[in-house]
All heavy atoms as a GROMACS GRO file, in nm:
protein
  583
    1THR      N    1  -0.856  -1.846  -0.134
    1THR     CA    2  -0.921  -1.735  -0.064
    1THR      C    3  -0.822  -1.619  -0.048
    1THR      O    4  -0.701  -1.640  -0.050
    1THR     CB    5  -0.972  -1.777   0.076
    1THR    OG1    6  -0.862  -1.790   0.163
    1THR    CG2    7  -1.048  -1.907   0.070
    2LEU      N    8  -0.876  -1.502  -0.031
    2LEU     CA    9  -0.792  -1.384  -0.017
    2LEU      C   10  -0.739  -1.372   0.126
    2LEU      O   11  -0.809  -1.404   0.222
    2LEU     CB   12  -0.870  -1.257  -0.052
    2LEU     CG   13  -0.914  -1.243  -0.197
    2LEU    CD1   14  -0.999  -1.119  -0.213
    2LEU    CD2   15  -0.793  -1.235  -0.287
    3LYS      N   16  -0.618  -1.326   0.137
    3LYS     CA   17  -0.557  -1.302   0.268
    3LYS      C   18  -0.615  -1.173   0.328
    3LYS      O   19  -0.668  -1.088   0.257
    3LYS     CB   20  -0.406  -1.286   0.254
    3LYS     CG   21  -0.336  -1.407   0.200
    3LYS     CD   22  -0.187  -1.375   0.183
    3LYS     CE   23  -0.120  -1.482   0.102
    3LYS     NZ   24   0.017  -1.446   0.067
    4LYS      N   25  -0.599  -1.160   0.459
    4LYS     CA   26  -0.647  -1.040   0.529
    4LYS      C   27  -0.589  -0.912   0.467
    4LYS      O   28  -0.660  -0.814   0.447
    4LYS     CB   29  -0.610  -1.051   0.677
    4LYS     CG   30  -0.664  -0.941   0.763
    4LYS     CD   31  -0.628  -0.966   0.909
    4LYS     CE   32  -0.677  -0.852   0.996
    4LYS     NZ   33  -0.637  -0.870   1.136
    5ARG      N   34  -0.459  -0.915   0.435
    5ARG     CA   35  -0.395  -0.797   0.374
    5ARG      C   36  -0.461  -0.762   0.240
    5ARG      O   37  -0.478  -0.646   0.207
    5ARG     CB   38  -0.247  -0.822   0.352
    5ARG     CG   39  -0.162  -0.811   0.475
    5ARG     CD   40  -0.015  -0.825   0.437
    5ARG     NE   41   0.069  -0.819   0.555
    5ARG     CZ   42   0.127  -0.923   0.610
    5ARG    NH1   43   0.112  -1.042   0.556
    5ARG    NH2   44   0.202  -0.909   0.717
    6GLU      N   45  -0.493  -0.865   0.162
    6GLU     CA   46  -0.553  -0.841   0.030
    6GLU      C   47  -0.694  -0.784   0.044
    6GLU      O   48  -0.733  -0.696  -0.033
    6GLU     CB   49  -0.555  -0.970  -0.050
    6GLU     CG   50  -0.416  -1.018  -0.089
    6GLU     CD   51  -0.418  -1.153  -0.156
    6GLU    OE1   52  -0.437  -1.157  -0.279
    6GLU    OE2   53  -0.403  -1.254  -0.086
    7LEU      N   54  -0.770  -0.832   0.140
    7LEU     CA   55  -0.905  -0.780   0.162
    7LEU      C   56  -0.900  -0.633   0.205
    7LEU      O   57  -0.979  -0.550   0.159
    7LEU     CB   58  -0.979  -0.863   0.267
    7LEU     CG   59  -1.013  -1.006   0.224
    7LEU    CD1   60  -1.066  -1.086   0.343
    7LEU    CD2   61  -1.114  -1.006   0.110
    8LYS      N   62  -0.806  -0.600   0.292
    8LYS     CA   63  -0.790  -0.461   0.335
    8LYS      C   64  -0.745  -0.374   0.218
    8LYS      O   65  -0.784  -0.257   0.207
    8LYS     CB   66  -0.692  -0.450   0.451
    8LYS     CG   67  -0.749  -0.503   0.581
    8LYS     CD   68  -0.654  -0.480   0.696
    8LYS     CE   69  -0.718  -0.520   0.827
    8LYS     NZ   70  -0.637  -0.482   0.942
    9ALA      N   71  -0.663  -0.431   0.129
    9ALA     CA   72  -0.618  -0.356   0.011
    9ALA      C   73  -0.734  -0.321  -0.080
    9ALA      O   74  -0.742  -0.209  -0.131
    9ALA     CB   75  -0.514  -0.439  -0.066
   10ILE      N   76  -0.825  -0.416  -0.098
   10ILE     CA   77  -0.943  -0.390  -0.182
   10ILE      C   78  -1.024  -0.275  -0.121
   10ILE      O   79  -1.072  -0.188  -0.192
   10ILE     CB   80  -1.028  -0.518  -0.198
   10ILE    CG1   81  -0.950  -0.620  -0.282
   10ILE    CG2   82  -1.163  -0.487  -0.260
   10ILE    CD1   83  -1.009  -0.759  -0.281
   11GLN      N   84  -1.035  -0.275   0.011
   11GLN     CA   85  -1.107  -0.168   0.079
   11GLN      C   86  -1.038  -0.033   0.057
   11GLN      O   87  -1.103   0.069   0.033
   11GLN     CB   88  -1.120  -0.198   0.228
   11GLN     CG   89  -1.208  -0.100   0.302
   11GLN     CD   90  -1.225  -0.137   0.448
   11GLN    OE1   91  -1.169  -0.236   0.497
   11GLN    NE2   92  -1.301  -0.057   0.519
   12LEU      N   93  -0.905  -0.032   0.062
   12LEU     CA   94  -0.830   0.091   0.037
   12LEU      C   95  -0.859   0.146  -0.103
   12LEU      O   96  -0.880   0.266  -0.121
   12LEU     CB   97  -0.679   0.066   0.051
   12LEU     CG   98  -0.622   0.053   0.191
   12LEU    CD1   99  -0.480  -0.002   0.186
   12LEU    CD2  100  -0.625   0.187   0.263
   13VAL      N  101  -0.860   0.056  -0.201
   13VAL     CA  102  -0.887   0.097  -0.339
   13VAL      C  103  -1.030   0.148  -0.351
   13VAL      O  104  -1.055   0.256  -0.407
   13VAL     CB  105  -0.862  -0.021  -0.437
   13VAL    CG1  106  -0.908   0.015  -0.578
   13VAL    CG2  107  -0.715  -0.059  -0.437
   14ASN      N  108  -1.126   0.073  -0.296
   14ASN     CA  109  -1.267   0.112  -0.305
   14ASN      C  110  -1.295   0.245  -0.235
   14ASN      O  111  -1.381   0.321  -0.278
   14ASN     CB  112  -1.357   0.003  -0.246
   14ASN     CG  113  -1.364  -0.120  -0.334
   14ASN    OD1  114  -1.333  -0.114  -0.453
   14ASN    ND2  115  -1.405  -0.231  -0.277
   15ASP      N  116  -1.221   0.274  -0.129
   15ASP     CA  117  -1.239   0.399  -0.055
   15ASP      C  118  -1.166   0.517  -0.119
   15ASP      O  119  -1.173   0.628  -0.070
   15ASP     CB  120  -1.193   0.382   0.090
   15ASP     CG  121  -1.284   0.291   0.171
   15ASP    OD1  122  -1.396   0.262   0.126
   15ASP    OD2  123  -1.242   0.247   0.280
   16GLY      N  124  -1.092   0.491  -0.228
   16GLY     CA  125  -1.021   0.597  -0.296
   16GLY      C  126  -0.895   0.642  -0.224
   16GLY      O  127  -0.853   0.757  -0.238
   17TYR      N  128  -0.833   0.552  -0.147
   17TYR     CA  129  -0.717   0.588  -0.066
   17TYR      C  130  -0.584   0.572  -0.139
   17TYR      O  131  -0.479   0.593  -0.079
   17TYR     CB  132  -0.714   0.503   0.062
   17TYR     CG  133  -0.809   0.548   0.171
   17TYR    CD1  134  -0.911   0.638   0.146
   17TYR    CD2  135  -0.797   0.501   0.300
   17TYR    CE1  136  -0.998   0.679   0.246
   17TYR    CE2  137  -0.882   0.541   0.401
   17TYR     CZ  138  -0.982   0.630   0.374
   17TYR     OH  139  -1.066   0.671   0.473
   18VAL      N  140  -0.587   0.534  -0.266
   18VAL     CA  141  -0.463   0.516  -0.342
   18VAL      C  142  -0.449   0.631  -0.442
   18VAL      O  143  -0.538   0.653  -0.524
   18VAL     CB  144  -0.463   0.381  -0.416
   18VAL    CG1  145  -0.336   0.364  -0.498
   18VAL    CG2  146  -0.479   0.266  -0.318
   19GLN      N  147  -0.340   0.704  -0.432
   19GLN     CA  148  -0.317   0.817  -0.522
   19GLN      C  149  -0.184   0.802  -0.593
   19GLN      O  150  -0.079   0.800  -0.529
   19GLN     CB  151  -0.319   0.948  -0.444
   19GLN     CG  152  -0.450   0.970  -0.374
   19GLN     CD  153  -0.483   1.115  -0.355
   19GLN    OE1  154  -0.398   1.202  -0.366
   19GLN    NE2  155  -0.607   1.141  -0.324
   20PRO      N  156  -0.187   0.788  -0.727
   20PRO     CA  157  -0.061   0.778  -0.800
   20PRO      C  158   0.012   0.912  -0.804
   20PRO      O  159  -0.049   1.016  -0.819
   20PRO     CB  160  -0.104   0.736  -0.940
   20PRO     CG  161  -0.247   0.777  -0.951
   20PRO     CD  162  -0.303   0.778  -0.813
   21VAL      N  163   0.142   0.907  -0.786
   21VAL     CA  164   0.228   1.024  -0.803
   21VAL      C  165   0.288   1.015  -0.944
   21VAL      O  166   0.285   1.111  -1.020
   21VAL     CB  167   0.339   1.029  -0.696
   21VAL    CG1  168   0.435   1.144  -0.722
   21VAL    CG2  169   0.277   1.039  -0.557
   22ASN      N  170   0.339   0.896  -0.977
   22ASN     CA  171   0.385   0.864  -1.112
   22ASN      C  172   0.381   0.712  -1.126
   22ASN      O  173   0.326   0.645  -1.037
   22ASN     CB  174   0.522   0.925  -1.142
   22ASN     CG  175   0.628   0.882  -1.044
   22ASN    OD1  176   0.638   0.765  -1.007
   22ASN    ND2  177   0.709   0.977  -0.998
   23SER      N  178   0.438   0.656  -1.230
   23SER     CA  179   0.426   0.512  -1.252
   23SER      C  180   0.504   0.427  -1.150
   23SER      O  181   0.478   0.308  -1.137
   23SER     CB  182   0.472   0.475  -1.394
   23SER     OG  183   0.608   0.508  -1.410
   24SER      N  184   0.595   0.490  -1.076
   24SER     CA  185   0.673   0.413  -0.979
   24SER      C  186   0.658   0.463  -0.835
   24SER      O  187   0.729   0.419  -0.746
   24SER     CB  188   0.820   0.412  -1.018
   24SER     OG  189   0.871   0.544  -1.019
   25LYS      N  190   0.562   0.553  -0.811
   25LYS     CA  191   0.541   0.604  -0.676
   25LYS      C  192   0.392   0.631  -0.653
   25LYS      O  193   0.327   0.694  -0.736
   25LYS     CB  194   0.621   0.732  -0.653
   25LYS     CG  195   0.606   0.788  -0.513
   25LYS     CD  196   0.692   0.913  -0.493
   25LYS     CE  197   0.676   0.971  -0.356
   25LYS     NZ  198   0.758   1.091  -0.337
   26PHE      N  199   0.343   0.580  -0.540
   26PHE     CA  200   0.204   0.599  -0.501
   26PHE      C  201   0.198   0.643  -0.356
   26PHE      O  202   0.286   0.608  -0.277
   26PHE     CB  203   0.126   0.468  -0.515
   26PHE     CG  204   0.106   0.422  -0.655
   26PHE    CD1  205   0.209   0.360  -0.725
   26PHE    CD2  206  -0.014   0.441  -0.720
   26PHE    CE1  207   0.192   0.318  -0.855
   26PHE    CE2  208  -0.032   0.399  -0.851
   26PHE     CZ  209   0.071   0.337  -0.918
   27LEU      N  210   0.094   0.716  -0.323
   27LEU     CA  211   0.064   0.749  -0.185
   27LEU      C  212  -0.063   0.674  -0.147
   27LEU      O  213  -0.160   0.674  -0.224
   27LEU     CB  214   0.044   0.899  -0.167
   27LEU     CG  215   0.166   0.986  -0.195
   27LEU    CD1  216   0.129   1.134  -0.184
   27LEU    CD2  217   0.279   0.952  -0.098
   28VAL      N  218  -0.061   0.611  -0.030
   28VAL     CA  219  -0.177   0.535   0.016
   28VAL      C  220  -0.212   0.585   0.156
   28VAL      O  221  -0.129   0.583   0.246
   28VAL     CB  222  -0.147   0.383   0.019
   28VAL    CG1  223  -0.272   0.307   0.062
   28VAL    CG2  224  -0.100   0.334  -0.117
   29ARG      N  225  -0.336   0.630   0.170
   29ARG     CA  226  -0.381   0.686   0.298
   29ARG      C  227  -0.398   0.575   0.402
   29ARG      O  228  -0.444   0.466   0.372
   29ARG     CB  229  -0.514   0.758   0.279
   29ARG     CG  230  -0.566   0.824   0.404
   29ARG     CD  231  -0.691   0.900   0.379
   29ARG     NE  232  -0.655   1.022   0.307
   29ARG     CZ  233  -0.734   1.127   0.297
   29ARG    NH1  234  -0.853   1.126   0.349
   29ARG    NH2  235  -0.695   1.232   0.230
   30SER      N  236  -0.361   0.606   0.524
   30SER     CA  237  -0.380   0.514   0.635
   30SER      C  238  -0.529   0.497   0.664
   30SER      O  239  -0.605   0.593   0.660
   30SER     CB  240  -0.311   0.570   0.759
   30SER     OG  241  -0.350   0.502   0.875
   31GLN      N  242  -0.571   0.373   0.694
   31GLN     CA  243  -0.711   0.348   0.729
   31GLN      C  244  -0.740   0.394   0.872
   31GLN      O  245  -0.852   0.431   0.903
   31GLN     CB  246  -0.744   0.200   0.714
   31GLN     CG  247  -0.752   0.158   0.568
   31GLN     CD  248  -0.772   0.008   0.553
   31GLN    OE1  249  -0.699  -0.070   0.610
   31GLN    NE2  250  -0.871  -0.030   0.475
   32SER      N  251  -0.639   0.393   0.958
   32SER     CA  252  -0.662   0.427   1.098
   32SER      C  253  -0.638   0.575   1.130
   32SER      O  254  -0.693   0.627   1.226
   32SER     CB  255  -0.574   0.340   1.189
   32SER     OG  256  -0.438   0.360   1.157
   33ASN      N  257  -0.555   0.641   1.047
   33ASN     CA  258  -0.526   0.783   1.069
   33ASN      C  259  -0.530   0.855   0.935
   33ASN      O  260  -0.433   0.853   0.860
   33ASN     CB  261  -0.388   0.799   1.135
   33ASN     CG  262  -0.349   0.944   1.155
   33ASN    OD1  263  -0.423   1.036   1.120
   33ASN    ND2  264  -0.231   0.966   1.210
   34PRO      N  265  -0.642   0.920   0.904
   34PRO     CA  266  -0.658   0.983   0.772
   34PRO      C  267  -0.557   1.093   0.740
   34PRO      O  268  -0.546   1.134   0.625
   34PRO     CB  269  -0.801   1.037   0.774
   34PRO     CG  270  -0.851   1.023   0.911
   34PRO     CD  271  -0.759   0.933   0.988
   35GLU      N  272  -0.482   1.138   0.838
   35GLU     CA  273  -0.379   1.240   0.812
   35GLU      C  274  -0.246   1.176   0.772
   35GLU      O  275  -0.154   1.246   0.730
   35GLU     CB  276  -0.362   1.329   0.935
   35GLU     CG  277  -0.487   1.411   0.963
   35GLU     CD  278  -0.470   1.507   1.080
   35GLU    OE1  279  -0.355   1.536   1.119
   35GLU    OE2  280  -0.573   1.552   1.131
   36LYS      N  281  -0.234   1.044   0.787
   36LYS     CA  282  -0.110   0.972   0.757
   36LYS      C  283  -0.118   0.911   0.617
   36LYS      O  284  -0.219   0.854   0.579
   36LYS     CB  285  -0.090   0.861   0.862
   36LYS     CG  286   0.024   0.768   0.837
   36LYS     CD  287   0.153   0.824   0.890
   36LYS     CE  288   0.264   0.719   0.876
   36LYS     NZ  289   0.391   0.776   0.845
   37TRP      N  290  -0.010   0.926   0.543
   37TRP     CA  291   0.001   0.866   0.410
   37TRP      C  292   0.128   0.781   0.404
   37TRP      O  293   0.230   0.820   0.460
   37TRP     CB  294   0.010   0.975   0.302
   37TRP     CG  295  -0.117   1.051   0.285
   37TRP    CD1  296  -0.163   1.153   0.363
   37TRP    CD2  297  -0.217   1.030   0.186
   37TRP    NE1  298  -0.285   1.197   0.317
   37TRP    CE2  299  -0.320   1.123   0.208
   37TRP    CE3  300  -0.229   0.940   0.078
   37TRP    CZ2  301  -0.434   1.129   0.128
   37TRP    CZ3  302  -0.342   0.947  -0.001
   37TRP    CH2  303  -0.442   1.041   0.024
   38TYR      N  304   0.119   0.668   0.336
   38TYR     CA  305   0.236   0.581   0.318
   38TYR      C  306   0.284   0.592   0.174
   38TYR      O  307   0.203   0.603   0.083
   38TYR     CB  308   0.202   0.435   0.351
   38TYR     CG  309   0.165   0.419   0.496
   38TYR    CD1  310   0.034   0.404   0.535
   38TYR    CD2  311   0.263   0.422   0.594
   38TYR    CE1  312  -0.001   0.391   0.669
   38TYR    CE2  313   0.231   0.409   0.728
   38TYR     CZ  314   0.099   0.394   0.764
   38TYR     OH  315   0.066   0.381   0.897
   39LYS      N  316   0.416   0.589   0.157
   39LYS     CA  317   0.475   0.593   0.023
   39LYS      C  318   0.503   0.451  -0.022
   39LYS      O  319   0.570   0.375   0.049
   39LYS     CB  320   0.604   0.673   0.022
   39LYS     CG  321   0.583   0.822   0.027
   39LYS     CD  322   0.714   0.895   0.014
   39LYS     CE  323   0.789   0.882   0.142
   39LYS     NZ  324   0.847   0.988   0.207
   40VAL      N  325   0.451   0.415  -0.138
   40VAL     CA  326   0.480   0.286  -0.201
   40VAL      C  327   0.559   0.318  -0.327
   40VAL      O  328   0.511   0.391  -0.413
   40VAL     CB  329   0.351   0.208  -0.233
   40VAL    CG1  330   0.384   0.078  -0.303
   40VAL    CG2  331   0.271   0.184  -0.106
   41ILE      N  332   0.681   0.267  -0.335
   41ILE     CA  333   0.765   0.297  -0.450
   41ILE      C  334   0.822   0.169  -0.512
   41ILE      O  335   0.841   0.068  -0.443
   41ILE     CB  336   0.881   0.393  -0.414
   41ILE    CG1  337   0.970   0.335  -0.305
   41ILE    CG2  338   0.829   0.529  -0.371
   41ILE    CD1  339   1.100   0.412  -0.283
   42TRP      N  340   0.846   0.176  -0.642
   42TRP     CA  341   0.909   0.066  -0.716
   42TRP      C  342   1.058   0.092  -0.716
   42TRP      O  343   1.105   0.194  -0.767
   42TRP     CB  344   0.854   0.063  -0.858
   42TRP     CG  345   0.912  -0.046  -0.942
   42TRP    CD1  346   1.010  -0.033  -1.036
   42TRP    CD2  347   0.876  -0.184  -0.943
   42TRP    NE1  348   1.037  -0.154  -1.094
   42TRP    CE2  349   0.956  -0.249  -1.039
   42TRP    CE3  350   0.784  -0.260  -0.870
   42TRP    CZ2  351   0.946  -0.386  -1.064
   42TRP    CZ3  352   0.774  -0.395  -0.896
   42TRP    CH2  353   0.855  -0.456  -0.992
   43LYS      N  354   1.135   0.002  -0.654
   43LYS     CA  355   1.280   0.017  -0.658
   43LYS      C  356   1.345  -0.121  -0.656
   43LYS      O  357   1.295  -0.212  -0.591
   43LYS     CB  358   1.333   0.108  -0.548
   43LYS     CG  359   1.333   0.054  -0.410
   43LYS     CD  360   1.396   0.155  -0.316
   43LYS     CE  361   1.406   0.098  -0.177
   43LYS     NZ  362   1.449   0.195  -0.079
   44GLN      N  363   1.451  -0.132  -0.731
   44GLN     CA  364   1.526  -0.257  -0.742
   44GLN      C  365   1.434  -0.376  -0.774
   44GLN      O  366   1.440  -0.481  -0.713
   44GLN     CB  367   1.607  -0.283  -0.615
   44GLN     CG  368   1.709  -0.174  -0.590
   44GLN     CD  369   1.784  -0.192  -0.460
   44GLN    OE1  370   1.747  -0.271  -0.375
   44GLN    NE2  371   1.891  -0.115  -0.444
   45ASN      N  372   1.345  -0.352  -0.870
   45ASN     CA  373   1.256  -0.456  -0.924
   45ASN      C  374   1.152  -0.512  -0.828
   45ASN      O  375   1.107  -0.625  -0.844
   45ASN     CB  376   1.338  -0.571  -0.985
   45ASN     CG  377   1.414  -0.526  -1.107
   45ASN    OD1  378   1.362  -0.448  -1.187
   45ASN    ND2  379   1.536  -0.570  -1.121
   46HIS      N  380   1.115  -0.434  -0.727
   46HIS     CA  381   1.002  -0.475  -0.643
   46HIS      C  382   0.942  -0.352  -0.574
   46HIS      O  383   1.004  -0.247  -0.567
   46HIS     CB  384   1.042  -0.583  -0.542
   46HIS     CG  385   1.138  -0.537  -0.437
   46HIS    ND1  386   1.273  -0.529  -0.457
   46HIS    CD2  387   1.117  -0.495  -0.310
   46HIS    CE1  388   1.332  -0.484  -0.347
   46HIS    NE2  389   1.239  -0.462  -0.257
   47TRP      N  390   0.820  -0.370  -0.524
   47TRP     CA  391   0.752  -0.262  -0.453
   47TRP      C  392   0.797  -0.258  -0.308
   47TRP      O  393   0.814  -0.362  -0.245
   47TRP     CB  394   0.600  -0.282  -0.457
   47TRP     CG  395   0.541  -0.260  -0.592
   47TRP    CD1  396   0.495  -0.355  -0.678
   47TRP    CD2  397   0.520  -0.134  -0.657
   47TRP    NE1  398   0.447  -0.295  -0.792
   47TRP    CE2  399   0.461  -0.160  -0.782
   47TRP    CE3  400   0.546  -0.001  -0.622
   47TRP    CZ2  401   0.428  -0.059  -0.871
   47TRP    CZ3  402   0.512   0.100  -0.710
   47TRP    CH2  403   0.454   0.071  -0.834
   48CYS      N  404   0.815  -0.137  -0.255
   48CYS     CA  405   0.852  -0.115  -0.115
   48CYS      C  406   0.755  -0.015  -0.055
   48CYS      O  407   0.706   0.073  -0.125
   48CYS     CB  408   0.992  -0.057  -0.105
   48CYS     SG  409   1.119  -0.159  -0.179
   49CYS      N  410   0.730  -0.029   0.075
   49CYS     CA  411   0.640   0.064   0.144
   49CYS      C  412   0.710   0.111   0.271
   49CYS      O  413   0.791   0.038   0.330
   49CYS     CB  414   0.509  -0.008   0.178
   49CYS     SG  415   0.387   0.099   0.259
   50ASP      N  416   0.677   0.231   0.316
   50ASP     CA  417   0.739   0.283   0.438
   50ASP      C  418   0.655   0.259   0.564
   50ASP      O  419   0.679   0.319   0.667
   50ASP     CB  420   0.778   0.431   0.422
   50ASP     CG  421   0.661   0.524   0.400
   50ASP    OD1  422   0.545   0.476   0.390
   50ASP    OD2  423   0.684   0.646   0.391
   51CYS      N  424   0.559   0.164   0.556
   51CYS     CA  425   0.478   0.133   0.674
   51CYS      C  426   0.551   0.035   0.766
   51CYS      O  427   0.646  -0.032   0.726
   51CYS     CB  428   0.342   0.075   0.633
   51CYS     SG  429   0.346  -0.095   0.571
   52ALA      N  430   0.504   0.024   0.889
   52ALA     CA  431   0.565  -0.064   0.989
   52ALA      C  432   0.553  -0.211   0.952
   52ALA      O  433   0.645  -0.290   0.976
   52ALA     CB  434   0.502  -0.039   1.126
   53ASP      N  435   0.441  -0.251   0.892
   53ASP     CA  436   0.421  -0.391   0.853
   53ASP      C  437   0.527  -0.435   0.752
   53ASP      O  438   0.587  -0.541   0.767
   53ASP     CB  439   0.280  -0.410   0.797
   53ASP     CG  440   0.247  -0.555   0.765
   53ASP    OD1  441   0.284  -0.644   0.843
   53ASP    OD2  442   0.185  -0.579   0.660
   54TYR      N  443   0.551  -0.353   0.650
   54TYR     CA  444   0.652  -0.387   0.550
   54TYR      C  445   0.792  -0.388   0.613
   54TYR      O  446   0.873  -0.477   0.587
   54TYR     CB  447   0.648  -0.291   0.431
   54TYR     CG  448   0.747  -0.328   0.324
   54TYR    CD1  449   0.716  -0.427   0.231
   54TYR    CD2  450   0.872  -0.269   0.318
   54TYR    CE1  451   0.808  -0.465   0.133
   54TYR    CE2  452   0.964  -0.305   0.221
   54TYR     CZ  453   0.932  -0.403   0.129
   54TYR     OH  454   1.022  -0.440   0.035
   55ALA      N  455   0.820  -0.292   0.698
   55ALA     CA  456   0.951  -0.284   0.764
   55ALA      C  457   0.977  -0.409   0.849
   55ALA      O  458   1.088  -0.460   0.854
   55ALA     CB  459   0.961  -0.158   0.850
   56LYS      N  460   0.873  -0.459   0.913
   56LYS     CA  461   0.887  -0.574   1.001
   56LYS      C  462   0.897  -0.706   0.924
   56LYS      O  463   0.979  -0.791   0.955
   56LYS     CB  464   0.768  -0.580   1.098
   56LYS     CG  465   0.774  -0.693   1.197
   56LYS     CD  466   0.657  -0.687   1.292
   56LYS     CE  467   0.664  -0.802   1.393
   56LYS     NZ  468   0.550  -0.801   1.485
   57HIS      N  469   0.811  -0.724   0.823
   57HIS     CA  470   0.800  -0.855   0.757
   57HIS      C  471   0.869  -0.863   0.621
   57HIS      O  472   0.890  -0.973   0.570
   57HIS     CB  473   0.652  -0.893   0.739
   57HIS     CG  474   0.578  -0.902   0.869
   57HIS    ND1  475   0.597  -1.005   0.959
   57HIS    CD2  476   0.487  -0.819   0.926
   57HIS    CE1  477   0.519  -0.986   1.064
   57HIS    NE2  478   0.452  -0.874   1.047
   58HIS      N  479   0.898  -0.750   0.560
   58HIS     CA  480   0.961  -0.746   0.427
   58HIS      C  481   0.886  -0.829   0.323
   58HIS      O  482   0.945  -0.897   0.241
   58HIS     CB  483   1.108  -0.787   0.432
   58HIS     CG  484   1.191  -0.691   0.509
   58HIS    ND1  485   1.226  -0.567   0.459
   58HIS    CD2  486   1.244  -0.697   0.634
   58HIS    CE1  487   1.298  -0.503   0.550
   58HIS    NE2  488   1.309  -0.579   0.656
   59LYS      N  489   0.752  -0.824   0.332
   59LYS     CA  490   0.670  -0.882   0.227
   59LYS      C  491   0.553  -0.789   0.202
   59LYS      O  492   0.534  -0.692   0.275
   59LYS     CB  493   0.627  -1.024   0.258
   59LYS     CG  494   0.552  -1.046   0.385
   59LYS     CD  495   0.515  -1.193   0.394
   59LYS     CE  496   0.483  -1.236   0.534
   59LYS     NZ  497   0.447  -1.377   0.542
   60ARG      N  498   0.476  -0.819   0.099
   60ARG     CA  499   0.369  -0.728   0.058
   60ARG      C  500   0.274  -0.693   0.171
   60ARG      O  501   0.215  -0.781   0.233
   60ARG     CB  502   0.288  -0.789  -0.056
   60ARG     CG  503   0.359  -0.784  -0.187
   60ARG     CD  504   0.268  -0.833  -0.297
   60ARG     NE  505   0.333  -0.808  -0.425
   60ARG     CZ  506   0.268  -0.799  -0.539
   60ARG    NH1  507   0.138  -0.814  -0.544
   60ARG    NH2  508   0.334  -0.774  -0.650
   61CYS      N  509   0.261  -0.565   0.196
   61CYS     CA  510   0.165  -0.514   0.293
   61CYS      C  511   0.036  -0.478   0.218
   61CYS      O  512   0.031  -0.483   0.096
   61CYS     CB  513   0.221  -0.391   0.364
   61CYS     SG  514   0.257  -0.255   0.249
   62LYS      N  515  -0.066  -0.437   0.291
   62LYS     CA  516  -0.193  -0.402   0.228
   62LYS      C  517  -0.176  -0.283   0.133
   62LYS      O  518  -0.246  -0.272   0.033
   62LYS     CB  519  -0.301  -0.375   0.332
   62LYS     CG  520  -0.275  -0.256   0.422
   62LYS     CD  521  -0.382  -0.246   0.528
   62LYS     CE  522  -0.352  -0.133   0.625
   62LYS     NZ  523  -0.452  -0.127   0.734
   63HIS      N  524  -0.081  -0.193   0.162
   63HIS     CA  525  -0.060  -0.076   0.077
   63HIS      C  526  -0.004  -0.118  -0.058
   63HIS      O  527  -0.046  -0.065  -0.161
   63HIS     CB  528   0.033   0.024   0.148
   63HIS     CG  529  -0.010   0.053   0.288
   63HIS    ND1  530   0.059   0.005   0.397
   63HIS    CD2  531  -0.116   0.120   0.336
   63HIS    CE1  532  -0.004   0.043   0.508
   63HIS    NE2  533  -0.110   0.114   0.474
   64ILE      N  534   0.089  -0.213  -0.059
   64ILE     CA  535   0.145  -0.264  -0.184
   64ILE      C  536   0.039  -0.340  -0.262
   64ILE      O  537   0.024  -0.322  -0.383
   64ILE     CB  538   0.270  -0.350  -0.159
   64ILE    CG1  539   0.383  -0.262  -0.104
   64ILE    CG2  540   0.313  -0.422  -0.287
   64ILE    CD1  541   0.508  -0.338  -0.060
   65TYR      N  542  -0.038  -0.424  -0.194
   65TYR     CA  543  -0.147  -0.495  -0.262
   65TYR      C  544  -0.243  -0.395  -0.326
   65TYR      O  545  -0.289  -0.414  -0.438
   65TYR     CB  546  -0.222  -0.586  -0.166
   65TYR     CG  547  -0.159  -0.721  -0.144
   65TYR    CD1  548  -0.111  -0.757  -0.019
   65TYR    CD2  549  -0.147  -0.813  -0.247
   65TYR    CE1  550  -0.053  -0.881   0.004
   65TYR    CE2  551  -0.090  -0.938  -0.226
   65TYR     CZ  552  -0.043  -0.971  -0.101
   65TYR     OH  553   0.016  -1.094  -0.081
   66ALA      N  554  -0.273  -0.287  -0.254
   66ALA     CA  555  -0.366  -0.186  -0.307
   66ALA      C  556  -0.312  -0.122  -0.435
   66ALA      O  557  -0.386  -0.103  -0.531
   66ALA     CB  558  -0.394  -0.079  -0.202
   67VAL      N  559  -0.183  -0.091  -0.436
   67VAL     CA  560  -0.121  -0.032  -0.555
   67VAL      C  561  -0.125  -0.130  -0.672
   67VAL      O  562  -0.146  -0.091  -0.787
   67VAL     CB  563   0.024   0.010  -0.522
   67VAL    CG1  564   0.106   0.037  -0.648
   67VAL    CG2  565   0.023   0.133  -0.432
   68CYS      N  566  -0.110  -0.258  -0.644
   68CYS     CA  567  -0.107  -0.359  -0.749
   68CYS      C  568  -0.246  -0.392  -0.804
   68CYS      O  569  -0.257  -0.451  -0.911
   68CYS     CB  570  -0.040  -0.486  -0.698
   68CYS     SG  571   0.137  -0.461  -0.668
   69TYR      N  572  -0.352  -0.358  -0.733
   69TYR     CA  573  -0.488  -0.378  -0.785
   69TYR      C  574  -0.514  -0.274  -0.886
   69TYR      O  575  -0.556  -0.237  -0.962
   69TYR     CB  576  -0.593  -0.372  -0.675
   69TYR     CG  577  -0.607  -0.502  -0.598
   69TYR    CD1  578  -0.566  -0.513  -0.467
   69TYR    CD2  579  -0.659  -0.614  -0.660
   69TYR    CE1  580  -0.578  -0.632  -0.398
   69TYR    CE2  581  -0.672  -0.734  -0.591
   69TYR     CZ  582  -0.631  -0.742  -0.461
   69TYR     OH  583  -0.643  -0.860  -0.393
   0.00000   0.00000   0.00000
C-alpha cells in the first residue's frame, strides 16, 4: 500500500503543483499555503528538499515523491 507521503505526492502532481526548473531542480507548491514553494534539488546523488519534514527526518518527503512521479 502507498504511504501517506506518497498519496499526498500524487495529489500534488494531479493538482499541477510540481514545476520543473531544469533536470535537477523542481519547485513544488505547498498544499497548505499556495504562496509558498519548496525547492527540490538533486545533489550528491540524491534528492533534497528545503521543507521542514525533510529537514527533520532526512528521508523522502511528499515533495520529493511528487518530483519522482
